[in-house]
C-alpha positions as CSV (number, residue, x, y, z in Angstrom):
1,M,15.5,-9.6,54.4
2,G,15.1,-11.7,51.3
3,T,17.8,-13.5,49.4
4,S,18.9,-12.3,46.0
5,G,20.6,-14.2,43.2
6,Y,18.9,-17.5,43.9
7,Q,17.4,-17.9,40.5
8,G,19.5,-19.8,38.0
9,A,16.8,-19.1,35.3
10,V,13.7,-17.1,34.6
11,E,10.8,-18.9,36.2
12,T,7.5,-19.5,34.4
13,S,5.8,-17.5,37.1
14,N,7.8,-14.5,35.9
15,V,6.5,-14.8,32.3
16,E,3.8,-12.5,31.2
17,L,1.9,-12.7,27.9
18,S,0.1,-9.6,26.7
19,Y,-1.3,-8.2,23.4
20,G,-2.5,-5.2,21.6
21,L,-5.0,-5.2,18.7
22,E,-3.2,-4.2,15.5
23,T,-4.6,-1.6,13.2
24,V,-1.8,-2.2,10.6
25,W,-0.6,-5.8,10.2
26,G,2.8,-6.4,11.8
27,Q,3.0,-3.0,13.5
28,A,2.8,-2.4,17.2
29,P,-0.3,-0.4,18.0
30,T,-0.2,2.7,20.1
31,T,-2.3,1.3,22.9
32,T,-2.2,-0.2,26.4
33,F,-1.7,-4.0,26.1
34,Q,-3.9,-6.5,27.9
35,A,-2.2,-9.3,29.9
36,V,-3.6,-12.8,29.3
37,R,-4.4,-15.6,31.7
38,F,-2.9,-18.9,30.5
39,T,-1.9,-22.3,31.8
40,G,0.9,-22.7,29.2
41,E,2.1,-21.2,26.0
42,G,4.2,-22.2,23.0
43,F,5.1,-19.0,21.1
44,K,8.5,-19.5,19.3
45,G,10.4,-18.4,16.3
46,K,12.3,-20.5,13.7
47,K,14.7,-19.9,10.9
48,D,14.7,-22.0,7.8
49,R,18.2,-22.6,6.5
50,R,19.1,-24.3,3.2
51,R,22.4,-25.5,1.9
52,P,23.2,-26.2,-1.8
53,E,23.9,-29.7,-2.9
54,E,27.4,-28.8,-4.2
55,I,29.6,-31.5,-5.7
56,N,33.0,-31.4,-4.2
57,D,35.8,-33.5,-2.8
58,F,36.0,-32.0,0.6
59,A,33.9,-34.7,2.3
60,Q,31.6,-32.2,3.9
61,V,28.4,-30.4,3.2
62,S,28.3,-26.8,1.9
63,A,27.5,-23.8,4.2
64,A,23.8,-23.1,4.8
65,V,22.1,-19.8,4.4
66,T,18.9,-18.4,6.0
67,T,16.0,-18.4,3.6
68,Q,13.1,-17.3,5.8
69,E,11.9,-16.8,9.4
70,S,8.6,-17.9,10.8
71,A,6.9,-17.9,14.2
72,D,3.9,-19.7,15.6
73,G,2.5,-20.4,18.9
74,S,-0.2,-21.8,21.2
75,L,-1.9,-20.5,24.3
76,N,-3.7,-22.9,26.7
77,F,-6.2,-21.6,29.2
78,A,-8.9,-22.3,31.8
79,M,-12.1,-20.8,30.7
80,S,-13.3,-17.7,32.7
81,F,-15.7,-14.9,31.8
82,G,-14.4,-11.9,29.9
83,T,-10.9,-13.2,29.8
84,H,-10.3,-14.1,26.2
85,D,-13.0,-12.1,24.3
86,D,-10.5,-10.3,22.0
87,L,-8.9,-13.6,21.1
88,W,-12.3,-14.9,20.0
89,C,-12.5,-11.9,17.6
90,S,-9.2,-13.0,16.0
91,L,-10.2,-16.6,15.8
92,L,-13.6,-16.0,14.4
93,N,-12.6,-13.1,12.0
94,S,-15.4,-11.0,13.6
95,S,-16.3,-8.6,16.4
96,W,-18.7,-8.7,19.3
97,G,-22.2,-7.3,18.6
98,A,-23.7,-4.5,20.6
99,Q,-25.0,-5.4,24.1
100,L,-28.8,-5.8,24.2
101,N,-30.2,-3.6,27.0
102,I,-33.9,-4.0,26.7
103,A,-35.8,-2.6,29.8
104,G,-39.5,-3.2,30.3
105,A,-41.9,-0.4,31.1
106,S,-44.7,-1.2,33.4
107,G,-46.7,-4.1,32.0
108,D,-45.3,-3.7,28.4
109,I,-43.6,-7.1,28.2
110,S,-45.6,-10.3,28.5
111,F,-44.7,-14.0,28.5
112,V,-47.2,-16.2,26.6
113,A,-47.4,-19.9,26.9
114,S,-49.1,-20.4,23.6
115,G,-46.3,-20.3,21.0
116,N,-43.7,-19.9,23.8
117,K,-43.3,-16.3,23.0
118,I,-42.3,-13.0,24.5
119,T,-44.4,-10.0,23.4
120,S,-44.4,-6.2,23.9
121,T,-46.9,-3.5,23.5
122,T,-44.1,-1.1,22.6
123,A,-43.2,-0.7,18.9
124,N,-39.8,-2.0,17.9
125,K,-39.0,-3.3,21.4
126,F,-37.1,-6.3,20.0
127,Q,-35.8,-4.8,16.8
128,N,-32.1,-5.5,17.8
129,V,-32.8,-9.1,18.8
130,Q,-31.4,-11.5,16.2
131,L,-32.5,-15.0,15.3
132,R,-30.6,-17.8,17.1
133,Q,-29.3,-15.3,19.6
134,W,-29.3,-16.4,23.3
135,I,-30.8,-13.9,25.7
136,K,-31.0,-13.6,29.5
137,V,-34.3,-12.5,30.8
138,K,-34.6,-11.1,34.4
139,G,-37.2,-9.6,36.6
140,C,-40.1,-12.1,36.2
141,G,-42.2,-13.8,38.8
142,P,-41.3,-16.6,41.2
143,V,-39.7,-19.8,40.2
144,G,-42.0,-22.7,39.5
145,P,-45.4,-23.2,37.8
146,A,-46.6,-19.8,39.2
147,G,-44.1,-17.9,37.1
148,N,-41.1,-17.8,34.8
149,G,-38.5,-17.3,37.5
150,P,-36.3,-14.3,38.4
151,S,-33.9,-15.0,35.5
152,F,-33.6,-17.6,32.7
153,Y,-31.9,-18.1,29.3
154,V,-33.7,-18.7,26.0
155,Q,-32.7,-18.8,22.4
156,V,-34.6,-16.7,19.8
157,W,-36.1,-19.1,17.3
158,S,-38.3,-16.8,15.2
159,K,-39.3,-13.2,15.2
160,P,-42.6,-12.5,13.4
161,D,-42.2,-8.8,14.0
162,N,-40.2,-6.4,16.3
163,Q,-42.7,-6.8,19.1
164,T,-42.8,-10.6,19.2
165,I,-40.1,-13.2,19.6
166,L,-40.6,-17.0,19.8
167,V,-38.1,-18.7,22.0
168,V,-36.8,-22.2,22.9
169,G,-34.8,-23.5,25.9
170,K,-37.5,-22.9,28.5
171,T,-41.2,-23.5,28.6
172,L,-42.9,-20.2,29.4
173,V,-46.1,-19.6,31.4
174,D,-48.5,-16.7,31.0
175,E,-47.3,-13.7,32.9
176,T,-47.3,-9.9,32.5
177,P,-45.1,-8.4,35.2
178,A,-46.8,-5.2,36.5
179,A,-43.6,-3.4,37.4
180,A,-41.0,-2.1,35.0
181,A,-38.6,-4.9,36.2
182,V,-38.1,-7.0,33.2
183,T,-34.7,-6.7,31.4
184,I,-33.4,-8.6,28.4
185,K,-29.6,-8.7,27.8
186,G,-27.2,-10.5,25.6
187,S,-24.2,-10.0,23.2
188,M,-22.8,-12.4,20.7
189,I,-20.1,-13.0,18.1
190,R,-20.4,-15.2,15.0
191,N,-17.7,-16.2,12.5
192,S,-17.2,-13.7,9.7
193,N,-14.5,-12.4,7.3
194,L,-13.2,-9.4,9.3
195,V,-9.5,-10.1,10.0
196,Q,-8.2,-9.0,13.5
197,T,-4.5,-9.5,14.2
198,L,-2.6,-9.1,17.5
199,F,0.7,-7.8,18.5
200,M,1.8,-10.3,21.1
201,Q,4.6,-9.9,23.5
202,K,6.2,-12.3,26.0
203,K,7.9,-10.7,29.0
204,L,10.6,-13.0,30.4
205,G,11.2,-11.6,33.9
206,S,13.8,-8.8,34.0
207,A,15.6,-10.3,31.0
208,G,13.5,-8.6,28.4
209,Y,10.8,-9.4,25.8
210,L,10.1,-11.5,22.8
211,T,7.5,-10.0,20.5
212,Y,5.3,-11.6,17.8
213,P,4.0,-9.0,15.4
214,G,1.2,-9.8,13.0
215,T,-0.2,-12.7,15.1
216,F,-3.2,-14.3,13.5
217,L,-5.2,-17.0,15.3
218,T,-5.7,-20.0,13.1
219,G,-7.4,-22.5,15.3
220,G,-8.4,-23.5,18.8
221,S,-10.5,-25.7,21.0
222,I,-12.9,-25.8,24.0
223,N,-13.0,-28.9,26.2
224,A,-15.7,-29.6,28.9
225,Q,-15.4,-32.9,30.7
226,Q,-16.7,-34.4,33.9
227,G,-14.3,-34.0,36.7
228,Q,-12.4,-31.1,35.0
229,F,-12.7,-27.4,34.7
230,T,-13.5,-26.1,31.2
231,S,-10.3,-25.6,29.3
232,G,-9.3,-24.4,25.9
233,S,-6.5,-23.4,23.5
234,F,-5.7,-21.0,20.7
235,N,-3.2,-21.6,17.9
236,A,-1.4,-18.8,16.1
237,L,0.9,-17.8,13.2
238,S,3.0,-14.7,13.5
239,K,5.1,-12.6,11.1
240,Q,8.3,-13.5,13.0
241,E,9.8,-13.5,16.5
242,V,11.7,-10.3,17.5
243,K,13.7,-9.6,20.7
244,A,12.9,-6.3,22.4
245,V,14.4,-4.6,25.4
246,G,11.5,-2.4,26.2
247,D,7.8,-2.8,26.7
248,S,5.8,-2.4,23.4
249,S,2.7,-1.4,25.4
250,T,1.7,2.2,25.9
251,G,1.6,3.1,29.5
252,G,2.2,-0.4,31.0
253,V,0.1,-3.5,30.7
254,M,-3.4,-4.0,32.0
255,P,-3.6,-6.9,34.5
256,A,-5.2,-10.1,33.4
257,P,-8.9,-10.6,34.5
258,T,-9.4,-12.5,37.7
259,G,-12.8,-14.1,37.3
260,Q,-13.4,-17.6,38.6
261,V,-12.7,-20.5,36.4
262,I,-15.8,-22.3,35.1
263,D,-16.3,-25.8,36.5
264,N,-18.4,-28.5,35.0
265,V,-20.7,-29.2,37.9
266,A,-22.7,-26.0,38.6
267,G,-21.1,-24.4,35.6
268,F,-22.4,-26.8,33.0
269,Q,-26.1,-26.2,32.3
270,G,-27.0,-28.8,29.7
271,L,-26.6,-29.8,26.1
272,L,-29.3,-28.5,23.8
273,L,-30.3,-29.6,20.3
274,D,-32.8,-27.4,18.4
275,G,-33.2,-25.5,21.7
276,A,-34.4,-28.6,23.7
277,V,-32.3,-30.0,26.5
278,V,-30.9,-33.5,25.6
279,A,-32.5,-35.9,28.1
280,A,-29.3,-37.8,28.9
281,T,-26.2,-37.3,31.0
282,V,-23.3,-35.8,29.1
283,R,-19.8,-37.0,30.0
284,A,-17.7,-34.8,27.7
285,L,-18.0,-32.1,25.0
286,N,-15.1,-31.0,22.8
287,L,-15.2,-28.4,20.0
288,N,-12.3,-27.8,17.6
289,F,-11.8,-24.8,15.3
290,Q,-9.5,-24.7,12.3
291,K,-9.0,-22.1,9.6
292,E,-8.3,-24.4,6.7
293,G,-5.7,-22.9,4.3
294,A,-4.5,-20.2,6.7
295,A,-0.8,-19.6,6.2
296,A,1.9,-17.0,6.1
297,Y,3.5,-16.2,2.7
298,Y,6.9,-15.0,1.8
299,G,8.8,-13.0,-0.8
300,M,12.4,-12.3,-1.7
301,G,14.2,-9.4,0.0
302,A,13.0,-10.2,3.5
303,T,13.1,-13.2,5.8
304,G,9.8,-12.5,7.6
305,A,6.4,-13.1,6.2
306,E,4.9,-10.6,3.8
307,G,1.3,-11.4,4.7
308,M,-1.2,-13.9,5.8
309,I,-3.8,-16.0,4.0
310,R,-7.1,-15.8,6.0
311,G,-8.3,-19.4,5.5
312,D,-11.8,-20.8,6.0
313,L,-13.2,-21.6,9.4
314,S,-14.4,-25.2,10.2
315,A,-16.0,-26.3,13.5
316,T,-15.9,-29.9,14.5
317,G,-15.9,-31.8,17.8
318,T,-17.0,-34.8,19.8
319,A,-19.8,-35.4,22.3
320,E,-19.8,-38.3,24.8
321,I,-23.2,-39.1,26.2
322,Y,-24.4,-41.9,28.4
323,F,-26.6,-44.1,26.3
324,K,-30.2,-44.6,27.5
325,T,-32.4,-44.3,24.4
326,F,-32.1,-44.3,20.6
327,D,-33.2,-40.7,20.3
328,L,-29.8,-39.3,19.3
329,Y,-29.0,-42.4,17.2
330,D,-32.3,-41.9,15.2
331,R,-31.3,-38.3,14.7
332,Y,-28.1,-39.5,13.2
333,R,-29.8,-42.0,10.9
334,N,-32.3,-39.3,9.8
335,E,-29.5,-36.8,9.1
336,A,-31.2,-34.2,11.2
337,T,-29.2,-31.0,11.6
338,G,-29.8,-27.9,13.8
339,P,-28.3,-25.7,16.5
340,L,-26.2,-27.6,19.1
341,S,-25.6,-25.5,22.2
342,F,-24.1,-25.8,25.7
343,R,-24.0,-23.1,28.4
344,Q,-21.1,-22.4,30.7
345,V,-21.8,-20.3,33.8
346,D,-19.4,-19.1,36.5
347,A,-20.1,-18.6,40.2
348,A,-21.1,-15.0,39.7
349,G,-23.8,-15.9,37.2
350,Q,-21.9,-14.8,34.1
351,A,-22.3,-17.1,31.2
352,Y,-21.2,-18.1,27.7
353,V,-23.3,-20.2,25.4
354,L,-21.3,-22.0,22.6
355,T,-23.4,-22.9,19.6
356,V,-22.6,-24.9,16.5
357,L,-25.4,-23.3,14.4
358,N,-26.1,-26.2,12.1
359,G,-24.6,-29.2,13.8
360,F,-24.8,-32.8,12.7
361,L,-24.1,-35.7,15.1
362,N,-22.3,-38.2,13.0
363,N,-20.7,-41.7,13.3
364,P,-21.9,-42.7,16.8
365,E,-19.8,-45.3,18.7
366,V,-22.2,-47.1,21.0
367,V,-19.9,-49.8,22.6
368,A,-19.6,-51.8,25.7
369,G,-16.1,-50.8,26.7
370,G,-15.5,-53.2,29.6
371,R,-16.9,-55.0,32.6
372,N,-19.3,-53.0,34.9
373,Q,-19.2,-49.8,33.0
374,P,-21.9,-47.5,31.6
375,V,-22.5,-47.6,27.9
376,V,-21.3,-44.3,26.3
377,A,-22.4,-43.1,22.9
378,K,-19.6,-41.0,21.3
379,F,-20.6,-38.8,18.4
380,E,-18.6,-36.7,16.0
381,V,-19.9,-33.1,15.9
382,E,-19.9,-31.7,12.4
383,G,-20.5,-28.0,11.9
384,N,-22.1,-26.7,8.7
385,P,-23.2,-23.2,7.5
386,D,-26.6,-22.4,8.9
387,P,-29.4,-21.7,6.5
388,V,-31.0,-19.2,9.0
389,T,-27.9,-17.1,9.9
390,G,-25.4,-18.1,7.1
391,K,-22.8,-18.7,9.8
392,T,-21.2,-21.8,11.4
393,F,-20.4,-20.9,15.0
394,Q,-21.8,-18.5,17.6
395,L,-20.6,-17.5,21.0
396,D,-23.0,-15.6,23.3
397,R,-21.8,-13.6,26.2
398,L,-24.3,-13.0,29.0
399,A,-23.4,-10.9,32.0
400,A,-24.7,-11.5,35.5
């Protein structure tokens, strides 16, 4: 028989964060909320109170009044597949593209070494494949020089027509699988201007709820580092913080996903520039996202925010790479820009590829930091609008 009444406070293990996608800003949607996996959170409300600078002889300040309420927050997480996909929509002002599901008929898809291309004899086979998209190809021959392997990842570099795609990221060999075994899959999201807000709620054990209507993600980060799992964060602004007795979700809350956290041993599969693997060991990669100018705005007659300013997405970061050659330094001196990607794969073979679509490696620090240490080149990562896609950042989602 268990003991009751032992808790002097709600424990963090009894806190649940969940959300529903809003259709009207600041209003709880009629939907079943999704619980979120997180390692820590910082959602909180605040009242701004002002007092007049009255002149008096009472030797005390005048009474303050509430002028507005605000709320903001943060959510820290360990990266796992399919766990925070809706939150990426809010951060990137976008939505996930349709899943590619290209299936080969017998002998109609070929891999061609010349030009490193994939071709099809079927009209419009690749019509839905987009430039700079990462795809996962399955059902080829054996691994090694005799074939392209049972599965591999490539990035689409050009598409002369809807039956031909030129790819980077793997050197192809000539092969035409006889059976209808080849499949090509992939889905991606790129930054855009489609605002998606969230109705967040925080369940505090049996005590009740704090809700955060009109939550808008304004920034975030992804951190991959040797000796650590891949971690990240999201930052948010909300209309205000409101106490609630009941659950805002319709029909309870869906449990948080339970996929394995991505490590940076087997889970990290290389840093690529212009589709080619960087021939050096990477120690750490960090990407930061910020919606510059994003803010809540207020009017008289209400303490809560009246609306949100969308802001403009910027993508920056750092890359720490063990120094062996001047290849990356020369790239910096020549001001070469292009896609910078790294792939994160979980134990089930599910992957994300994070791509700064027009990245510039800037201001390298190549220093001898101390006795008996490897020399590390630390670059700033600068993201710029891509002349091919018109976007700054892309996240590809590739199922097992």
